[in-house]
C-alpha positions as a Markdown table, in Angstrom:
| # | Residue | x | y | z |
|---|---|---|---|---|
| 1 | Met | -4.1 | 25.8 | 21.9 |
| 2 | Ala | -2.3 | 23.1 | 20.0 |
| 3 | Lys | -2.4 | 23.4 | 16.5 |
| 4 | Thr | -4.7 | 21.0 | 14.2 |
| 5 | Ala | -3.4 | 17.6 | 13.9 |
| 6 | Thr | -2.8 | 16.2 | 10.6 |
| 7 | Val | -3.4 | 12.6 | 10.2 |
| 8 | Val | -2.3 | 10.5 | 7.1 |
| 9 | Leu | -4.4 | 7.1 | 6.9 |
| 10 | Met | -2.5 | 4.3 | 4.6 |
| 11 | Cys | -5.1 | 2.3 | 2.6 |
| 12 | Gly | -3.6 | -1.0 | 0.7 |
| 13 | Val | -2.8 | -4.7 | 0.2 |
| 14 | Pro | -0.2 | -6.3 | 2.1 |
| 15 | Gly | 3.3 | -5.4 | -0.2 |
| 16 | Ser | 1.4 | -2.4 | -1.4 |
| 17 | Gly | 4.2 | -0.3 | 0.1 |
| 18 | Lys | 2.1 | 1.2 | 3.1 |
| 19 | Thr | 4.2 | 0.4 | 6.1 |
| 20 | Ser | 7.6 | 2.2 | 3.3 |
| 21 | Tyr | 5.7 | 5.4 | 3.0 |
| 22 | Ala | 4.7 | 5.6 | 6.7 |
| 23 | Lys | 8.3 | 5.4 | 7.7 |
| 24 | Thr | 8.8 | 8.6 | 5.0 |
| 25 | Leu | 6.2 | 10.3 | 6.4 |
| 26 | Glu | 7.9 | 9.3 | 9.9 |
| 27 | Arg | 11.3 | 11.4 | 8.9 |
| 28 | Thr | 9.6 | 14.5 | 8.4 |
| 29 | Gly | 8.1 | 14.6 | 11.8 |
| 30 | Tyr | 4.8 | 12.3 | 11.6 |
| 31 | Val | 4.3 | 10.1 | 14.5 |
| 32 | Arg | 3.8 | 6.7 | 13.3 |
| 33 | Leu | 1.2 | 3.9 | 14.5 |
| 34 | Ser | 1.6 | 0.8 | 13.1 |
| 35 | Val | -0.8 | -2.6 | 14.6 |
| 36 | Asp | 1.7 | -4.8 | 13.2 |
| 37 | Glu | 4.4 | -3.3 | 15.3 |
| 38 | Glu | 2.6 | -2.9 | 18.6 |
| 39 | Met | 1.7 | -6.4 | 18.1 |
| 40 | Trp | 5.0 | -7.8 | 17.3 |
| 41 | Arg | 5.9 | -5.7 | 20.7 |
| 42 | Leu | 3.1 | -6.9 | 22.9 |
| 43 | Asp | 3.4 | -10.5 | 21.8 |
| 44 | Arg | 5.5 | -11.9 | 18.7 |
| 45 | Ala | 4.3 | -15.7 | 19.2 |
| 46 | Leu | 0.9 | -14.5 | 19.0 |
| 47 | Ala | 1.7 | -12.1 | 16.4 |
| 48 | Ala | 3.3 | -14.5 | 13.7 |
| 49 | Arg | -0.3 | -16.6 | 13.8 |
| 50 | Phe | -1.1 | -14.8 | 11.0 |
| 51 | Gly | -4.8 | -15.8 | 9.8 |
| 52 | Thr | -5.8 | -17.8 | 12.6 |
| 53 | Pro | -8.9 | -16.7 | 15.1 |
| 54 | Glu | -6.2 | -15.7 | 17.9 |
| 55 | Tyr | -4.4 | -14.1 | 15.7 |
| 56 | Phe | -7.4 | -11.4 | 14.0 |
| 57 | Asp | -9.0 | -11.2 | 17.8 |
| 58 | Phe | -5.3 | -9.4 | 18.7 |
| 59 | Thr | -5.5 | -7.3 | 16.0 |
| 60 | Leu | -8.4 | -6.2 | 17.0 |
| 61 | Ala | -7.7 | -5.4 | 20.8 |
| 62 | Val | -4.2 | -3.9 | 19.9 |
| 63 | Glu | -6.0 | -1.8 | 17.0 |
| 64 | Arg | -8.1 | -0.1 | 19.8 |
| 65 | Gln | -5.2 | 0.6 | 21.7 |
| 66 | Val | -3.6 | 2.5 | 18.8 |
| 67 | Arg | -6.8 | 4.5 | 17.9 |
| 68 | Ser | -6.5 | 5.6 | 21.9 |
| 69 | Arg | -2.9 | 6.7 | 21.0 |
| 70 | Leu | -4.2 | 8.6 | 18.2 |
| 71 | Val | -6.7 | 10.4 | 19.9 |
| 72 | Asp | -4.3 | 11.3 | 22.5 |
| 73 | Leu | -1.4 | 12.4 | 20.0 |
| 74 | Met | -4.0 | 14.4 | 18.1 |
| 75 | Ala | -4.7 | 16.4 | 21.3 |
| 76 | Glu | -1.0 | 17.2 | 21.8 |
| 77 | Gly | -1.1 | 18.8 | 18.2 |
| 78 | Leu | 1.0 | 15.9 | 16.7 |
| 79 | Asp | 0.6 | 14.9 | 12.9 |
| 80 | Val | 0.6 | 11.2 | 13.0 |
| 81 | Val | 0.5 | 8.5 | 10.4 |
| 82 | Val | -1.5 | 5.2 | 10.6 |
| 83 | Asp | -0.1 | 2.5 | 9.2 |
| 84 | Leu | -2.8 | -0.2 | 9.0 |
| 85 | Ser | -4.6 | -1.4 | 5.8 |
| 86 | Phe | -7.9 | 0.4 | 5.8 |
| 87 | Trp | -9.6 | -2.6 | 3.4 |
| 88 | Ser | -13.0 | -1.6 | 4.0 |
| 89 | Arg | -14.6 | 2.0 | 3.8 |
| 90 | Gln | -16.5 | 1.4 | 7.3 |
| 91 | Arg | -13.0 | 1.4 | 8.6 |
| 92 | Arg | -12.1 | 4.3 | 7.4 |
| 93 | Asp | -14.9 | 6.2 | 7.9 |
| 94 | Glu | -14.7 | 5.6 | 11.6 |
| 95 | Tyr | -11.7 | 6.6 | 11.6 |
| 96 | Lys | -12.2 | 9.8 | 10.0 |
| 97 | Ala | -14.5 | 10.5 | 11.9 |
| 98 | Val | -12.4 | 9.8 | 15.2 |
| 99 | Ile | -10.3 | 12.3 | 13.5 |
| 100 | Thr | -12.5 | 14.9 | 12.9 |
| 101 | Ala | -14.8 | 15.0 | 16.3 |
| 102 | His | -11.2 | 15.6 | 17.7 |
| 103 | Gly | -10.7 | 18.6 | 15.7 |
| 104 | Gly | -7.7 | 16.9 | 13.6 |
| 105 | Ala | -7.6 | 16.6 | 9.8 |
| 106 | Trp | -7.5 | 13.6 | 7.8 |
| 107 | Gln | -5.6 | 12.7 | 4.5 |
| 108 | Leu | -6.3 | 9.0 | 3.2 |
| 109 | Val | -3.5 | 7.3 | 0.9 |
| 110 | Tyr | -4.5 | 4.8 | -1.1 |
| 111 | Leu | -1.4 | 2.9 | -2.4 |
| 112 | Asp | -2.4 | 0.9 | -5.7 |
| 113 | Val | -0.2 | -1.6 | -6.9 |
| 114 | Pro | -0.4 | -4.6 | -9.6 |
| 115 | Arg | -1.0 | -8.1 | -7.9 |
| 116 | Asp | 2.2 | -9.6 | -9.6 |
| 117 | Glu | 4.3 | -6.6 | -8.0 |
| 118 | Leu | 2.4 | -7.1 | -5.0 |
| 119 | Leu | 3.4 | -11.1 | -4.9 |
| 120 | Arg | 7.1 | -10.4 | -5.8 |
| 121 | Arg | 7.2 | -7.5 | -2.6 |
| 122 | Leu | 5.7 | -10.0 | -0.4 |
| 123 | Ala | 7.9 | -12.7 | -1.4 |
| 124 | Leu | 10.9 | -10.6 | -0.8 |
| 125 | Arg | 9.3 | -9.8 | 2.9 |
| 126 | Gln | 9.5 | -13.2 | 3.7 |
| 127 | Leu | 13.6 | -13.1 | 3.8 |
| 128 | Asp | 13.7 | -10.7 | 6.8 |
| 129 | Pro | 11.1 | -11.5 | 8.9 |
| 130 | Gly | 9.6 | -9.0 | 11.8 |
| 131 | Pro | 6.7 | -7.2 | 12.6 |
| 132 | Asn | 6.1 | -6.6 | 8.8 |
| 133 | Ser | 6.4 | -9.5 | 7.2 |
| 134 | Ala | 3.1 | -11.6 | 7.8 |
| 135 | Pro | 3.2 | -14.7 | 5.3 |
| 136 | Val | 1.2 | -13.6 | 2.4 |
| 137 | Gly | 1.3 | -16.9 | 0.0 |
| 138 | Pro | -1.1 | -16.0 | -3.7 |
| 139 | Asp | -4.2 | -17.6 | -2.3 |
| 140 | Tyr | -4.4 | -15.7 | 1.2 |
| 141 | Leu | -3.5 | -12.5 | -1.3 |
| 142 | Asp | -6.8 | -13.3 | -3.6 |
| 143 | Lys | -9.0 | -13.6 | -0.9 |
| 144 | Phe | -7.6 | -10.2 | 0.7 |
| 145 | Leu | -7.8 | -8.7 | -2.8 |
| 146 | Ala | -11.0 | -10.5 | -2.8 |
| 147 | Gly | -12.7 | -8.1 | 0.1 |
| 148 | Phe | -10.7 | -5.1 | 0.0 |
| 149 | Glu | -13.1 | -2.3 | -0.9 |
| 150 | Ala | -10.6 | 0.4 | -2.6 |
| 151 | Pro | -11.4 | 4.1 | -2.0 |
| 152 | Ala | -13.7 | 5.7 | -4.6 |
| 153 | Asp | -14.5 | 9.7 | -4.1 |
| 154 | Glu | -13.5 | 9.5 | -0.6 |
| 155 | Gly | -11.1 | 12.0 | -0.7 |
| 156 | Glu | -8.0 | 9.7 | -1.4 |
| 157 | Thr | -5.2 | 10.4 | -3.3 |
| 158 | Ile | -3.9 | 8.0 | -4.9 |
| 159 | Ile | -0.5 | 6.3 | -5.5 |
| 160 | Arg | 0.3 | 3.7 | -8.1 |
| 161 | Leu | 3.2 | 2.0 | -8.2 |
């Protein structure tokens, strides 16, 4: 019988440090799943069209693949960290339900970072283009922040940076 898999759901806005934290867990044995990196691997040109309708359609398709891979990894008893913004409670609840239905245990880690620090990090990220450097400027960040549903009483661990 496979051991119970632990799945860490990373939650936060762009620039909050989700990928850095997820890579730390990866170094301890977790399998890291990243929608951004999978998109980049499959179609760099489309992955670079951040903010367009086709980008969002691509994101949804890739996320379905990542979720399927998550279920497979849990079946193997492997611990997983999902590097995704989880900007809505609904999305978090969907993943928690999938994890629980497949016998896994979940942890929700929310990275709470002030706007000024987010902008600083996002600007630095642009210096090294790649799968984790979507061009998020102040206007887009403000839209994201306005729609972001911070976890509250969801069993989350909050890390304030």
